[in-house]
KOLTOR-746775 format. One record per residue: residue number from 1; residue in one letter; x, y, z of N, C-alpha, C, O, CB in turn. Coordinates in steps of 0.2 Angstrom, whole numbers. Each point is the difference from the previous one (the first is absolute). Glycine has a CB too. Layout:
BEGIN
R  nr rest   nxx   nyy   nzz  caxx  cayy  cazz   cxx   cyy   czz   oxx   oyy   ozz  cbxx  cbyy  cbzz
R NUM    A     X     Y     Z     X     Y     Z     X     Y     Z     X     Y     Z     X     Y     Z
...
REM end
This chain:
BEGIN
R  nr rest   nxx   nyy   nzz  caxx  cayy  cazz   cxx   cyy   czz   oxx   oyy   ozz  cbxx  cbyy  cbzz
R   1    M   222  -829  -250    -4    -5     3    -6     0    -4    -3     4    -3     7    -2    13
R   2    P    -7    -8   -10    -7    -1    -3    -5     3     4     0     1     6     3   -11   -10
R   3    T    -8    13    -1    -5     5     4    -7    -3    -1    -1    -3    -5     8    13     2
R   4    Y   -13   -10     7    -6     0    -2    -4     5     2     1     1     6     1   -12    -7
R   5    R    -6    13    -2    -5     6     2    -7    -2    -1    -2    -4    -5    10    12     2
R   6    R   -12    -5     7    -8     0    -1    -2     5     2     2     2     6    -3   -13    -4
R   7    S    -5    15    -5    -3     6     3    -7    -3    -1    -1    -5    -3    10    14     0
R   8    S   -15    -4     7    -6    -2     0    -3     7     3     2     4     4    -1   -17    -3
R   9    I    -6    14    -4    -4     5     3    -6    -2     5    -5    -4    -1     8    11   -11
R  10    I    -3    -4    18    -5    -2     5    -5     5     0     1     6    -1     7   -11     7
R  11    D   -14     3    -5    -6     3     0     0     2     8    -4    -4     4    -3    -1   -14
R  12    A    11    10    12    -1     2     8     5     4     0     5     0    -4    -8   -10     9
R  13    D     2    16     1     3     5    -1     7    -1     3     1    -5     4   -11    10    -4
R  14    F    15    -2    -2     8     1     2     0    -1     8     3    -5     2     1    15   -11
R  15    E    -7    -6    13     1    -2     7    -2    -6     2     4    -4     4    -6    15    -2
R  16    T    -4   -13    -4    -1    -8     2     5    -5    -2     2    -5     4   -13     8    -6
R  17    V    13    -2    -5     5    -6    -2     6     2     4     3    -5     2    -8     3   -14
R  18    W     8     8    13     7     0     3    -2    -2     7     4    -4     3     2    14   -11
R  19    E   -10    -8    12    -2    -2     7     0    -8     0     2    -2     6    -8    12    -4
R  20    F     4   -14    -6    -1    -7    -1     8    -3     0     2    -3     4   -16     4   -11
R  21    Y    17     2     1     7    -3    -1     4     2     5     5    -4     1    -7     4   -13
R  22    D     3     5    16     4     2     4     0    -2     7     1     3     5    -1     7   -13
R  23    T    -2   -17     8     2    -4     6     2    -6    -2    -2    -3    -5    -5    10    12
R  24    V    11   -12    -2     0    -7    -3    -5    -4     2     1    -6     0    10     8     1
R  25    D   -17     0     1    -6    -4     1    -3    -2    -7    -3    -6    -1     0    11    12
R  26    E     5    -1   -17    -3    -2    -6     4    -5    -4    -3    -3    -4     0    13     3
R  27    L     9   -12     4     4    -5    -4    -3    -6     1    -1    -3    -5    10     8     6
R  28    P   -12    -9     4    -3    -7    -1    -8     1    -4    -2    -5    -2     9     0    13
R  29    I    -9    11   -10    -7     1    -4     1     0    -7    -4    -3    -3     0    10    11
R  30    L    11    -4   -10     1     0    -8     4    -5    -3     3     0    -6    -5    12     7
R  31    T     3   -17     3     5    -6    -2    -5    -5    -1    -4    -1     4    15     4     2
R  32    P   -10    -7   -12    -3    -7    -1     1    -5     7     6     0     3    -3     1   -16
R  33    D    -8    -4    14     0    -5     6     5    -5    -2     4    -2     4   -16     4    -1
R  34    W    13    -4   -10     5    -6    -1     7     2     1     4    -4     1   -11     0    -8
R  35    M     9    10     8     6     2     3     1     0     6     6     1     3    -4     5   -12
R  36    G    -6    -8    13     1    -1     6     4     5     5     4    -2     4    -4    -8   -10
R  37    L    -2    16     6     5     5     2    -4     2     7    -6     0     2    11     5   -15
R  38    R     1    -3    18    -2     3     6     4     5     2     6     0    -3   -10    -9     6
R  39    V     4    13     2     4     6     0     1    -1     9    -3     2     4    -2     7   -16
R  40    P    10   -14    13     1    -1     7     2     7     4    -1     1     5     4   -14    -8
R  41    R     1    18     0     1     6     3     1     6    -4     2    -1    -6     3    -6    15
R  42    V    -5    12    -7     2     8    -4     4     2     5    -2    -1     6   -10     4   -13
R  43    I    17     1     5     5     4     6     1     6    -5     2     0    -6     4   -10    13
R  44    G    -8    17    -2     0     6    -2     8     1    -1     4    -4     1   -16     8     5
R  45    P    13     3    -8     6     3    -2     4     1     7     6     1     1   -11     4   -12
R  46    D     1    -4    17     2     1     6     0    -6     4     1     0     6    -5    12    -6
R  47    G     3   -19    -3     1    -6     4    -7    -2     4     0    -5     3    13     9    -2
R  48    Q   -18    -1    -2    -5    -1     3    -5    -4    -4     0     0    -6     2    11    13
R  49    P    -6   -16    -4    -5    -5    -5    -4     5    -2    -1     5     3     2   -17     2
R  50    D    -5    10   -11    -6     1    -4     0     8     0    -5     3     3    -2   -14     1
R  51    P    11    14    -8    -1     7     0    -6     2    -5    -3    -4    -3    16     4     5
R  52    D   -15     7    -1    -6     2    -4     2     2    -7     3     5     0    -9    -1    10
R  53    G     6    -8   -16     1     1    -6     7    -2    -2     4    -2     4   -12    11    -3
R  54    Y     9    -8    -7     6    -2    -3     6     5     0     0     4    -4    -6   -11    -3
R  55    L     9     7    12     5     5     2     7    -1    -2     1    -6     1    -7     9     9
R  56    V     9     0   -13     7    -1    -2     4    -3     6     1     2     5    -2     7   -13
R  57    G     4   -16     6     3    -3     5    -4    -6     4     3    -3     4     3    14    -2
R  58    T   -13   -11    -4    -3    -5     2     2    -6    -3     0     0    -6    -8     8    10
R  59    E     9   -15     0     2    -5    -2    -7    -5     1    -3     0     5    16     3    -2
R  60    I   -15    -7    -9    -6    -4     0     3    -7    -1     3    -3    -5   -11    12    -1
R  61    H     6   -12    12     2    -8    -1    -6    -4    -3    -5     0     3    14     1     8
R  62    L    -8    -4   -16    -5    -4    -3     2    -7     0     6    -2     0    -9    10    -7
R  63    E    -2   -13     8     2    -8    -1    -6    -1    -7    -6     2     0    10    -6    16
R  64    T     0     0   -20    -5    -3    -6     0    -7     1     6    -2     2    -4    11   -10
R  65    R    -6   -13     7     0    -7    -1    -5    -1    -6    -6    -2     2     9     0    12
R  66    P    -1     2   -20    -3    -1    -6    -5    -7     0     3    -5     1     7    12    -7
R  67    L   -16    -7     5    -4    -5    -1    -1    -5     6    -2    -6    -1     4     8   -10
R  68    D     2     0    18    -1    -3     6     5    -7    -1     0    -4     4   -12    11    -1
R  69    L    14    -7    -8     5    -6    -2     8     1     1     3    -5     3   -11     2   -12
R  70    F    10     9     8     7     1     0     2     3     7    -4     3     3     4    -1   -15
R  71    T     7    -3    14     1     2     7     0     8    -1     1     3    -5     6   -13     8
R  72    A    -8    13     4    -2     7     1     7     4    -2     5    -3     1   -15     1    10
R  73    T     9     8   -14     5     3    -2     0     7     2    -4     4    -2     5   -11    -7
R  74    E     5     9    13     0     7     3     1     5    -6     3    -2    -4     1    -1    16
R  75    W    -7     8   -11     1     5    -5     0     8     4    -5     1     3     0   -10   -12
R  76    V    10    13     8     0     5     4     1     6    -5     5    -1    -4     0    -5    14
R  77    V    -9    11   -10     1     5    -5     0     7     6    -3     1     5    -4    -9   -16
R  78    E     9    14     8     2     6     3    -2     6    -4     1     0    -6     7    -5    12
R  79    I   -12     9    -3    -3     5    -4     6     6    -1     2     3     5   -16    -7     1
R  80    V    16     5   -11     5     3    -2    -2     8    -2     4     5     0     1   -17    -3
R  81    D   -10    12     1    -3     7    -2    -6     2     0    -4    -5    -1    11     5    -5
R  82    R   -10     5     8    -7     1     1    -1     8    -1     4     4     3    -6   -14     6
R  83    E    -3    12   -14    -2     6    -2    -8     0     1    -4    -4    -2    14     6    -5
R  84    V   -13     4    11    -7     1     0     0     7    -1     3     4     2    -6   -13     5
R  85    S    -3    11   -12    -2     6     0    -7     1    -2    -3    -5     1    14     8    -4
R  86    E   -14     2     2    -7     2     0    -4    -6    -5    -5    -3     2     7    17     0
R  87    N     1   -15    -8    -2    -3    -4     4    -6    -4    -1    -1    -6    -5    11     7
R  88    R    11   -12     3     5    -5    -2     3    -4     5     2     3     5     0     4   -13
R  89    A    -2   -13     8     6    -4     6     3    -5    -3    -2    -3    -5    -5     5    15
R  90    S    13    -4    -6     3    -5    -2     5    -4     5     2     3     4    -5     2   -15
R  91    F     4   -11     9     5    -3     5     3    -6    -4    -3    -4    -4    -5     8    16
R  92    V    15    -5    -9     4    -3    -3     2    -7     5     4     2     5    -2     9   -12
R  93    D    -3   -16     6     4    -5     4     4    -5    -3    -2    -2    -6    -7     3    13
R  94    E    15    -3    -4     5    -3    -3     1    -7     5    -1     0     6     6    11   -10
R  95    Q    -3   -16     1     3    -6     3     5     2     5     5     3    -2    -8   -11    -7
R  96    V     3     5    15     7     1     3     5    -5     0    -1    -5     3    -5    12     3
R  97    G    11    -5   -11     5    -6    -1    -2    -6    -3    -3     0    -6     8     4    16
R  98    D    -3    -9    -7    -3    -7    -3    -5    -3     4     0    -6     1    11     4    -6
R  99    R   -15     6     8    -5    -2     6    -7     0    -4    -5     4     2    12     3     8
R 100    G    -7   -11   -15    -6     0    -4     1    -5    -6     6    -3    -1    -9    15     4
R 101    P    -3   -13    -8     1    -5    -6     5     3    -5     3    -4    -3   -14    -1     4
R 102    F    12    11    -1     3     3    -6     7     3     1     1     2     6   -12     1    -8
R 103    E    16    -3    -3     5     3     1     1     6     1     5     3     3    -2   -11    -7
R 104    A    -8    12     0    -2     7     2    -7     2    -1    -3    -4    -5    13     7     1
R 105    W   -13     1     7    -7     2     0    -1     7     0     2     2     6    -4   -12    -2
R 106    R    -1    14    -7    -2     7     1    -7     1    -3    -1     1    -6    14     2     7
R 107    H   -19    -2     4    -6     1    -2    -2     7     1     1     2     6    -3   -12    -3
R 108    T     0    14    -8    -2     8     1    -8     0     0    -3    -2    -5    15     7    -1
R 109    H   -15    -3    10    -7     1     1    -2     7    -1     2     4     4    -2   -14     3
R 110    R    -4    12   -13    -2     7    -1    -8    -1     0    -3    -4    -1    14     7    -7
R 111    F   -12     4    11    -8     2     0    -1     7    -3     4     5     2    -7   -12     9
R 112    V    -2     8   -15    -1     6    -3    -8     2     0    -4    -3    -2    15     1    -5
R 113    D   -11     8    10    -7     2     1    -3     2    -7     4     4    -4    -1     0    16
R 114    L    -8    -6   -14    -3     1    -6    -8     3     0    -4    -1    -4    11    -9     0
R 115    G    -7    13    10    -8     3     2    -3    -5     4     2    -2     5    -3     8   -15
R 116    D    -5    -9     6    -3    -6     4     2    -6    -1    -2    -5     2    -6     9    -3
R 117    E    15    -5    -3     3    -6    -1     7    -1     3     3     6     2   -10    -6   -13
R 118    T    10    -4    11     8    -1     2     3    -4    -4    -2    -6    -2     0     7    13
R 119    L     9     1   -14     4    -4    -3     5    -4     3     5     3     2    -7     4    -9
R 120    I     2   -13     8     5    -3     3     5    -4    -5    -3    -3    -5    -5     2    16
R 121    H    14     2   -10     5    -2    -4     6    -4     3     4     3     4    -9     6   -10
R 122    D     5   -16     5     6    -4     3     5    -1    -5    -1    -3    -5    -7    -2    12
R 123    R    15     6    -5     5    -1    -3     5    -5     3     2     2     5    -5     8   -10
R 124    I     5   -15     4     3    -4     3     8    -3    -3     0    -3    -5   -12     2     8
R 125    E    17     3    -1     7    -2    -4     2    -6     4    -1     1     6     5    12    -9
R 126    Y    -2   -18     0     2    -6     3     5    -3    -2     2     1    -6   -10    -3     9
R 127    R    12    -3     0     5    -5    -2    -1    -6     4    -1     0     6    10    10    -9
R 128    V    -9   -15    -1    -2    -7     4     7    -2     0     4     1    -4   -17    -4     0
R 129    P    13    -2    10     7    -4     1     3    -3    -6    -3    -4    -4    -1     1    16
R 130    G    11     5   -13     3    -2    -6     0     6    -5     4    -1    -5    -8   -11     7
R 131    G     0    17    -2     1     6    -4    -5    -1    -5    -2    -6    -2    15     9     4
R 132    G   -15     3    -5    -5     0    -5    -7    -2     1    -1     0     5    11    -2   -10
R 133    E   -14     1     0    -6     0     0    -2    -9    -1     2    -3    -5    -2    17     2
R 134    R    -4   -16     8    -2    -7    -2    -8     0    -2    -4     4     1    13    -8     9
R 135    P   -10    -1   -14    -6    -1    -4    -6     1     4    -5     3    -2    10   -10    -4
R 136    L    -5     4    13    -6     0     5    -1     7     3    -5     2     3     7   -15    -1
R 137    A     4    18    -2     1     5     5    -6     5    -2    -4     2     4    17    -3    -2
R 138    T   -12     2   -10    -5     5    -2    -9    -2     1    -5     4     1    16     0   -10
R 139    P   -11   -10     8    -8    -1     1    -1    -1     7    -6     1     1     4    -7   -12
R 140    F     5     5    16    -1     0     7    -1     7     1    -6     1     3    14   -11     0
R 141    L    -5    15    -5     0     7     1    -7     3    -2    -4     4     3    17    -3    -5
R 142    A   -13    -4    -5    -6     2    -4    -7    -1     4    -4     4     0    10    -6   -11
R 143    G    -6    -3    14    -7    -4     4     0     4     7    -5     2     2     7   -15    -8
R 144    M     4    13     9    -1     3     7    -2     8    -2    -5     3     4    13   -12     3
R 145    L    -5    13   -12    -4     5     0    -7     2    -3    -3     5     3    14    -4    -4
R 146    W   -12    -5    -4    -7    -1    -1    -4    -2     5    -5     4     1     7    -7   -11
R 147    Y     0    -1    14    -5    -2     5    -1     6     5    -5     2     2     7   -14    -4
R 148    R     4    16     5     0     6     4    -4     6    -3    -4     3     4    16    -5    -1
R 149    H   -12     3   -10    -3     5    -2    -9    -2    -1    -4     4     1    16     0    -7
R 150    R   -13   -10     5    -7    -2     0    -3     0     7    -5     3     2     8   -11   -12
R 151    R     1     5    14    -2     2     7    -2     7     3    -5     1     3    12   -10    -3
R 152    T    -2    12    -2     1     8     1    -8     4    -2    -3     4     3    17    -5    -6
R 153    R   -15    -2    -4    -6     2    -2    -7    -3     3    -5     4     0    11    -2   -10
R 154    A    -6    -8    13    -5    -3     2    -1     4     8    -6     2     2     8   -14    -9
R 155    L     3    12    10     0     3     7    -2     7     0    -4     2     4    12    -9     0
R 156    L    -6    12    -8     0     7    -1    -4     4    -5    -2     6     1    13    -8     2
R 157    A   -13    -1    -7    -3     3    -5    -8     2     3    -3    -3     3    10    -4   -11
R 158    D    -9    14     5    -5     2     2    -6    -4    -4    -6     1     1    12    11     1
REM end
């Protein structure tokens, strides 16, 4: 599958960065407005709404309406992996079946303690409908992650 990666060093301690990212509340804040993202519901692995943090089995129901011009698209991702230690954390979300704009989607989020700074690394493996890589997919992902990392710096940097 095509893969896109982006890493940044954030001038904020690991605990601050991880605490910010380990909640669905950060999604609208870190998503460009033009994507028209809404999070209508989050269902925890126990079936309860709005769990604390990204627990394995959590389903995140998203709705996107790019540029407010297109029909809203449902996108459901599930947290399929999560690891947290004293100086590292990660979680992985995958698109649930065909419930989204991609044929396949796997997004790995990693965070590493660098002392007073934190490394954030995103890796997205994807396949667009019809298979392969489409010319607009990579610039779209690049722009989305560039925005996300830039916003993280602006919001959390000391």
